[in-house]
C-alpha positions in Angstrom: 20.6 7.4 -18.6 17.2 8.6 -17.6 13.8 8.0 -19.6 11.0 10.2 -19.3 7.5 8.6 -19.5 5.2 11.7 -20.7 2.8 11.5 -23.6 3.4 7.9 -24.1 2.6 7.1 -20.5 -0.4 9.4 -20.6 -1.8 7.3 -23.5 -1.0 4.0 -22.1 -2.6 5.0 -18.9 -5.9 6.0 -20.5 -5.9 2.7 -22.4 -5.1 0.6 -19.3 -8.0 2.5 -17.5 -10.4 1.4 -20.1 -9.5 -2.1 -20.1 -9.7 -2.1 -16.4 -13.1 -0.6 -16.4 -14.2 -3.3 -18.6 -12.3 -6.2 -17.1 -13.4 -6.9 -13.4 -11.5 -10.1 -13.2 -8.2 -8.3 -14.0 -9.1 -5.8 -11.5 -9.7 -8.4 -8.9 -5.9 -9.7 -9.4 -3.7 -7.4 -10.5 0.0 -7.9 -11.5 2.1 -4.9 -9.5 5.5 -4.4 -8.2 7.6 -7.6 -8.6 4.9 -9.1 -10.9 3.0 -10.5 -7.8 -0.8 -10.8 -8.2 -2.7 -9.0 -5.2 -5.4 -6.8 -4.6 -4.7 -3.0 -5.4 -3.6 -0.8 -2.8 -6.4 0.6 -0.3 -6.0 3.5 1.6 -7.3 3.4 5.2 -7.0 6.4 7.1 -5.6 6.1 10.6 -8.3 6.5 13.2 -5.9 7.8 15.9 -5.0 11.0 13.8 -7.3 14.1 13.4 -9.8 14.4 10.6 -9.6 18.4 10.5 -9.3 19.7 6.9 -5.8 20.6 5.9 -5.5 24.6 5.5 -5.0 26.6 2.2 -5.9 29.8 0.4 -7.3 30.7 -2.9 -9.3 27.7 -3.7 -10.3 24.2 -2.7 -11.0 20.6 -4.2 -10.7 17.5 -2.3 -7.0 17.3 -1.2 -5.4 20.8 0.0 -5.5 22.8 -3.2 -5.0 26.4 -3.7 -5.2 28.4 -7.0 -3.7 32.1 -7.6 -6.8 33.4 -9.6 -8.9 35.5 -7.5 -12.2 35.1 -9.8 -11.2 31.3 -10.0 -11.5 31.7 -13.9 -7.9 31.0 -14.6 -6.4 27.7 -13.5 -2.6 28.8 -13.1 -0.6 28.6 -11.0 -2.3 26.1 -9.0 -0.9 23.6 -6.2 -2.4 20.2 -5.0 -0.5 18.9 -1.9 -0.3 15.2 -2.6 -2.2 14.1 0.8 -5.7 12.9 1.6 -7.9 15.7 3.1 -7.3 15.7 6.9 -4.9 17.6 8.7 -2.4 15.0 10.1 -0.7 12.1 8.4 2.0 9.9 9.6 5.4 8.7 8.2 7.9 6.1 9.5 10.9 8.3 8.1 12.9 10.9 9.9 13.6 12.5 6.7 10.7 11.9 4.6 9.8 13.2 0.9 7.1 15.7 1.0 5.3 16.5 -2.3 2.8 18.3 -4.5 1.5 19.1 -7.9 2.1 22.3 -9.5 0.0 23.5 -12.5 1.3 26.7 -14.3 1.9 28.0 -17.9 5.3 29.6 -16.8 7.9 29.3 -14.1 6.7 29.8 -10.6 8.4 31.0 -7.4 7.4 29.0 -4.3 8.5 28.5 -0.7 8.5 25.4 1.6 8.3 25.7 5.1 8.4 23.3 7.9 7.4 24.4 11.3 7.5 22.7 14.9 4.7 23.3 17.4 7.5 23.7 20.0 9.4 26.5 18.1 8.3 29.9 17.1 10.5 29.9 13.8 10.4 27.4 10.9 12.7 24.7 11.4 13.4 24.7 7.4 12.6 26.5 4.7 13.4 26.4 1.1 13.1 28.5 -2.0 12.0 26.8 -5.0 11.4 27.6 -9.0 9.5 25.4 -10.7 7.1 24.5 -13.9 4.2 22.2 -14.4 4.7 19.0 -12.5 5.7 16.9 -9.5 7.7 19.2 -6.9 9.4 17.0 -4.0 11.1 18.1 -1.0 13.3 15.6 0.9 13.8 16.9 4.2 17.6 17.2 5.5 19.4 15.9 8.3 18.9 19.5 9.9 15.4 18.9 9.7 14.8 15.4 11.1 11.6 14.7 12.7 11.1 13.7 16.0 8.6 10.9 16.8 5.3 11.9 18.2 5.7 15.6 17.0 3.2 16.9 14.7 4.8 19.1 12.2 3.1 21.4 9.8 4.5 21.8 6.3 3.4 24.8 4.0 3.9 25.7 0.4 3.3 29.3 -0.4 3.1 30.3 -4.2 3.5 33.7 -5.7 0.9 35.4 -7.8 0.5 38.4 -9.8 4.3 39.0 -9.8 4.5 38.7 -6.1 1.6 40.9 -5.2 0.1 38.4 -3.2 0.5 34.7 -2.4 -1.5 31.6 -1.9 -0.8 28.8 0.3 -1.6 25.0 1.2 -0.7 23.3 4.2 -0.8 19.9 6.0 0.8 18.2 8.9 3.4 15.1 9.2 3.9 13.0 12.3 6.6 10.5 12.5 5.8 7.2 14.4 8.1 4.7 15.9 5.4 2.1 16.2 7.2 -0.9 16.2 4.5 -2.9 14.0 4.4 -0.1 11.7 8.1 0.4 11.4 8.3 -3.3 10.7 6.8 -2.8 7.3 9.9 -1.5 5.9 11.5 -4.8 5.9 8.6 -6.5 3.8 9.3 -7.2 0.2 8.7 -4.3 -2.1 5.7 -6.1 -3.6 4.0 -5.9 -0.3 5.2 -2.8 1.4 2.9 -0.1 -0.2 -0.3 -2.3 0.6 0.7 -2.5 4.2 1.8 1.1 4.4 -1.8 2.2 3.1 -3.7 -0.5 5.0 -2.3 1.0 8.3 -2.8 4.6 7.4 1.0 5.6 6.6 0.3 7.9 3.9 3.6 9.3 2.9 5.4 6.1 3.2 2.7 4.4 0.9 2.9 7.2 -1.7 6.7 7.5 -1.8 7.3 3.6 -2.1 4.9 3.5 -5.2 6.9 6.4 -6.7 10.4 5.0 -6.2 9.1 1.7 -7.3 7.8 3.0 -10.5 11.1 5.2 -11.2 13.2 1.9 -10.7 10.9 -0.3 -12.6 8.5 1.5 -15.0 5.9 -0.9 -14.4 2.8 0.3 -15.9 0.7 -1.5 -13.1 2.6 0.5 -10.5 1.8 4.0 -12.4 -1.9 2.7 -12.0 -1.5 2.2 -8.2 -0.2 5.6 -8.1 -3.2 7.1 -9.7 -5.6 4.9 -7.8 -3.9 6.0 -4.3 -4.5 9.6 -5.4 -8.0 9.2 -6.4 -8.7 7.9 -2.9 -7.1 10.9 -1.4 -9.4 13.2 -3.9 -6.0 14.5 -5.2 -6.1 13.3 -8.7 -3.5 15.0 -10.9 -1.5 13.9 -14.1 1.6 12.8 -12.0 2.7 10.3 -14.8 3.8 13.2 -16.9 6.5 14.0 -14.1 7.6 10.6 -13.2 11.0 9.0 -14.5 12.3 5.6 -14.7 16.0 4.6 -14.7 17.3 2.5 -17.6 
């Protein structure tokens, strides 16, 4: 049975945020996944990866962002890729989950596309229809990432009934570095911290999202929000997340 954390989670998050801002001692020793006291997740960009900005059309704010409104006066639809600014981020997964946040007053048609620099045609595409909230694509076995290859993933969004489209894109590279891959064997309470400290963005975010869905801990939700804030990708993600009960 699934329990959706929507308005209640948002109100609780607001209350917790106020408490955190006024209680420095609590911030210094937070209880998160597995009720383990430790410092909050801190994102450290990998110095070996390029820092060029990700590409997008139709608008810009921090993380890769695009909005349909030509005059920028209308907010919908808009997409924010859940990655930091910077063109390339890494994962240890052969089939990682790639995600973005959609803002729209109605159902929107989108296309996800994964491309390899070694092939002229996309290696994977997926048609998606969704409303406001978190949108995720987990790559299938047919689109398994090879280590050391910088793949580009792009999200296209139809605007004005398909008359034109916006897009936002970033790149993902799988690493087989033994030191980084070994993080997967760490306790869950330490895993997201370790991935973030080593610059493994996708695994850090996905670990936190999976943990929240399993356990529903408010402090994990706060960690997700803090991690996205560090990436300049602040979105109301808590409205989309669910926990198993």
